[in-house]
N, C-alpha and C positions, 0 to 999 in steps of 0.2 A: 589465505588471501581472499578478499571479498570479490564478488563478481565484477564490480567496477574496476578494481585493481587488476584483475586477471584480463579483462577486456582491454584496458589501457596497455598492459604489458604485451598482449598479443598484437595490438595495433602498432606499437612502436618497435617491435622486434623485426629483424631482417628475415626471419624464417616465415615461409608461407604456412598457412594453417589449413589443415585438412577440413573439408566441408563438414564432416560429422562433428569434429571438435568445435567448429564455429557455431554449429547449431546448438550444441550443449552449452557453450559459453553464452550465447544470446538468450537461451532459455533461462539460465541461472540469473542473468542480468535482469530479465523481465520479471522474474519472481522476486528478486531482491528489491527492485524499484516498486513493485506492487505492495510488498510488505511495508516498505518505508512510507509510501503514500498513505496506506491504510492506517498505520500507526500514527502518522501526523494528524490525519483527520480525526481519529478517535481521541487523541490527546486534546485537540482544540475544542471539540464538541463536549468532551467530558467536563471541562471547566465552565463552559458557558451555559450548560443545561442543568446545572445543579439547582436545587431549591434553596432559596435564600430567604432570610427573614423579610417579611413584607410582601412576598409573592402572594397574589390572590390565587384562588383555585383555577381561574381561567388562564392566568399567566403561566402557572405551572403546567397546565394541560397543553398549552402551546409549546412549552419547552420540551415536554415529553414527546410531542409530535415531531419536533425538529430532531430530537435525539433518535427517535425511531427511524425517521427518513435517512438520517446520516448513517446509522448503522446498516441500513439496507445498502447504501452506496459503498460502505466499507466492505461488506460481504461480497458485493458485486466485483469490486476491485480485486479482492482476494481470489474469487472464483476465476476471473479472467486471466489472472497472472499465475495461477497454479501450474506447477509442472509435475507430471505431464498433464496436458489439457485433455479433458475427457468430454 
């Protein structure tokens, strides 16, 4: 079961959840959301930053700079949502 599904099941059940289990569930949810967000950013940037016919050297340099900045953000999202946080 995904972290989102497990969180939904825990919220809709009649049974109280132990604090330690809630912490683990929220950590898994945070990690899954971070990975999903990072993958979505990576996918969108990958398509828009590729070199195409007709790109000048300056245009491609700007695309590379956008790609590099985007990958920095992707890595930051992954680092912030990593479990366990160090």
